[in-house]
N, C-alpha and C positions, 0 to 999 in steps of 0.2 A: 860386696855389696853395689848395686845404684848409690844408695847413701843419700846423702844428703848436699853430697857435693856438686851434683847435676842433674836433682831431683826438682820439680817444678809442679806446678798445679795449678789450674785454670778453675774458676768455681763461675759456671754461668747463671746471673741473676738479672734475666729480661724479661721474665713472665709477669704480666697484668693480675694474676690470681683473682680473676674475675669470678669465681664461683662461692668468694669466702666475704663478696660485698654484704652488708655495708662495711664490715669491719676492715677489707683490703678494699682499699683504691689507689687510681692510677698514681699519685702522692706518696702513698705508705702500701704497696703492694703484699702480698703474705711473707715475702722473704723476708720484712724490716719488719715482722711480726712474731712476739710470744706467745703462739697457738699452741706449742709443746714445750715441756723441756723447762718453760722458764726463763730461756733466753731466745732472744728474735735470730730466727731461722738462718739467718747469713750469718751469725756472729758463732752459731754452734757448728756451720760449713767449715769455718776456717779454724775453732778449736780442733775438730777433730781429724785435723792434718797432724797434729802435735807429734812430733817424733818420727814423722815421715818428710814433709816436706817445713823448710822452717819459714817462719811468716813472710820473709823478702824476697821469696819466689812463689810466691801466691797471688797471682791477679785475677782480679775480680773485672767478669765481663758484663755489663748491665747498660741500661737505658740512661741519656745523660743525664735525665732531671733527678736520679736517683744516685747521682756521683757524690755528691754533696750531703746529704742523710746518710751514707753509706758511711762516708768518712766518717761525719760526724760521732757516728755508731760505736765504729772503729778504735775512733780515740785518734787526733790530730797525731800524734807521736809514733801512730801503727807504721812498718815498713811495707805492709799489706802493700800492692799494687790494684789501681781501677782505673778500668779502660771504660769511656761514655759511648756506647752508640747513640749516633746521630736519627738513626729509623733500624727498627727492627727488620733483618734479613734472614732472620734463621738461624739455626747451630751452624751449619758449614760454614759462611761468612764470621761468628763468633770464633769458632774455632781456628780460622783462617788467619783470625788477628790476635789471638791468644799465641800461637805460635809461632808469627811473627815477633812481637814482642817478646818470648825466649830467646829464640834464634839471635835476636840483638846482643843478650846476653851471655849465651854459650850455647851455637849451634850443634852441639854435641851429646846437648841436653835430653832428659828424658821428661813426661810429664802426663798426670790424669786430668781426664774432664770430668769434674762433679756439678751439679746440680744447688743450688740455693735451696728449693724446696723440701727437698727429702728428708724425713726424719729415719734417722738412722742409731742403733742398739748394737747391742754387742762390740761395744768397738775395739777389744783388741783381736777379734777376727779379720772389721773391716780393717783396721791398719796392717795386718799380715796380709791379706786379701792384696792390698795396694801395694804393699812395698814388697813383694814378691813378684807381681804384676809389672811392678814399676823394673824390677831387675832383670826377668824375662826380654820384654821390651830393649832394656838397655845392650844385652845381647845378642840378638835377633828382630830379625827383618818383619815382624807382627806389629797387625794393629787389634791390639786388645780390647775385647768387650764384656763390662763386668752384668753378666747375667745375671736372675735372685732365682733360686730355687723356688719355684712356686709350691706355696702353701694350700693353694683349692682352684679349681678351676675357674680364674676368672676372666671377664670380658674386658675388664679398663684397660689393660695392656697388648704391646703387641708380643711376640718369643720369636726365641732364638732358637732354632734343631741345633744340637750338637751331633757332630759326627765322633768319628776316632778318637781316644786319648791322646794329646799330644804330649804332655811333662804334666810329674806330680814336681810339685816344689814348693816347702814347708807344710806338708800335711795338703795342698789346696790341687785340684784335679784341674789343669789347663785343656779343653779338647779342642779340634775344628771345627768351622762353626761351616754348618751343612746351609742353612739357609734362614735371610727372618721372612716372618711371615705378620700380616696388618694383624690389629685387634680381632679374635674369632667368634665366633656366638658361642653361646653356654657347651652346646654340645660336643664341639668341635674345640673347644679349649679341655672337657675332658675326657677327649680321645689324647687330646697331646700328652696330659699328665698320666696318662695311662702307659705312654710307652718308655716312661722315664727320661728323654732327651730331650725336653724342651724346659728352655727356661723364661724366665721373665725380661724382656726388651728395659732394662733399668736406664739407658742413657745414660751412664757410665763409663770413660773410655780409657787407656792408657796407650801409649807409644813414643815415641824418637820424635824429636823433631825431623831429620831426615825421614824416620816412612811416611809420616801425616804430609810432607809435605809433597814427598816423590808420589805418592796416591792423591795428592789434586793435582798435581801435573798431567798424570795419568786420565783422572775422570773431569777433573772441572780445569783444564787450563787457564780459562781468564781469573779466574778466582786464586789460582797459583801465581801467575806473575803479579798480581796485587798485591799477595802475602810478599813477595821477595822483592818488592819496589818497596813497601813498611819497612822490612826489616834491614832495608840503609841508613833506614833514616837517624839522625845523630844523637838525637836525646827522646823523653817521651813525650814532653810537647810538642813538638813536630811529627811525633808519631801522632797523638790525637788528634792535630789539624790535618794531616793527610788524611786518618781516618774520617772524620766530618767531610774532606773534600771527595772521596772515591765511594761511600759507603753506598751513601741513596742509589748509585749506578750496579749495585751487585742483582746477580740474583735473588732472589729468596727460596732458599731449600734445605732444606734441613742434612744434617750428614749421614743418615741411614742412606735417602735416596742419592745424595750425593759423590759419596764414595761406601759404604759400611755392604751395600746391597750390590756391589758391582765387584770387589777386590778380591782376590782369589787366597790373599796371608792373612785370612781374619781367625782370631784364636778368639775363645768365648771361657770363661768360667764361672761355675755357678756360685753363686754368691751364698754362704750358709750367715751370714747375721741378720739382723730384723732389718726391715727397708720396710718404708713405705711412703709412696710418690702422693703424698694428700691433695688431691685434686677437689673434693669439695666438700660440703660441713660434715656429711654421715661419715666419710672416712675420716675425720679431726675425732669420731665418737670414742675410739678405741685411746687414746691418746688423751681423755679425757676422764678426772674425777668421776665416777658415778656413785650418785646417793642409792640408798634401801630400792627404792622403784624404780634403778635402772636411768633416770634422769644421768646423762651430761654434761656436766657445771662449771662454768667460768666466772667469775667475779662475784655480785651481791644478787642470789640468786634465792628465792624463798619458791616450792611448792607445795599443793596441799590437791589428794586424791590425785596424781598425776603421774605416769609409767613413760617412759622409754624417748622422752624428749632427749634435746641438744639445745640448752641453753646459756649463751654468753649475755653478761649483765655489762654494764658500765659501769666504772668505780665511782660510787658518790653517788648511784642511782640503784634503788632496788626494782628487779625484774620479778612477778611474781607470776606464776601459772595455777589455773585451778579446774582440774578433771577436761584436762586434754591429755592426749596422747599422739606420739609420734611426729611432732614437733620439730620443727628448726625455728627457734626465737634468738635474735639476737639484735642487741640494743648497741647503738655507733650513735657517733655526733650527727645530730639531726635526722637519725636516718631510725626508724625499729621495721627489721622483718619479720613474719612470721611467713612462714610455708611448709608444706608437708616435708617427713623427708626422702619419699619417695619422687617428688616432684624439684626437687632440691638440684638438678642441674638445668631448669628452665630458667634458674635468675639469669643466664644469659640474655635469655630472650626481655626482661623483664628491663633489662641494663639499653637495651636497643632501644626500646621503647622511650625509656627517661633521656638518650640522648638527644633524641628531637626537642624535648623542651629544656627554652635556654637557661630556667632559672633552675632545673637541675645541676646542670653542668658539674656545678662546685659540690655536689655528693656523689661523683663517680669517680 
């Protein structure tokens, strides 16, 4: 088995979580919030690696402004590594930085790439999927993507079409990947599900250091050469300084566009564990307790003749609803948000409007 001797993990935690405003802000984005599960999402992301990757071989890649709050959450004695990006350059750059950080420690390592803002259930199945995937990556020159078996025809995710069965390991099926497709419309998504060949693109990966750097050399040579230079840094302090100097000049590109849609050695497994990429308030509804009228509530909330609302109250501040339906109501420091569930995606538009108002900046 790949085991603990050379298994590492990168947790990407650089998102802004704007669609969870006003609870999620630039200084406290959703990955730092306990939106579900009773603990901050970033802490859950580290803890679910238990038994697969030891904490000293976990690296969180995040915005520079979040390094200190994440370190405080983990505790000063935590061996988990944290890299701060001076500017966001999407997932290819974040993964290249993580690969270089790991190569400095073990050039023969394998590692998984996970995301801090996913909610994952059925942890024994999740861990076995990772365990088997990392083992296959240690033995083969493959780029593994963990797809999710679709539970419905959703237009919220990209899809991966699977080809022939490649291997069975530990009761988990691994397929050759045929192609990646963008977020479809609902009718197209229904067609995908009918074939049984498609998985949701979860943005979770596994590979060896050698395989991903080789792929970057082939498809993103500039990024690969920068990563190889980072890997030569003599300590983590110098590594971070070099990252600060180089990051602003890197191309902004996702790992899907940079590598996964071009490489020929892609393998995909359909994860059968519970997974949710909670991207908006309505997506959180399934993870909050509901009252008898179907109101999903968090915090100090009272409702009267109201149903199907999502209500997040502030501690020490009663939030009360009377005679309303299908609303999102969120209390946060200095802000009360009220919007319909159907139009909650438009929160980002509101934030654009607020950014032009100097007195509102501190609320974002």
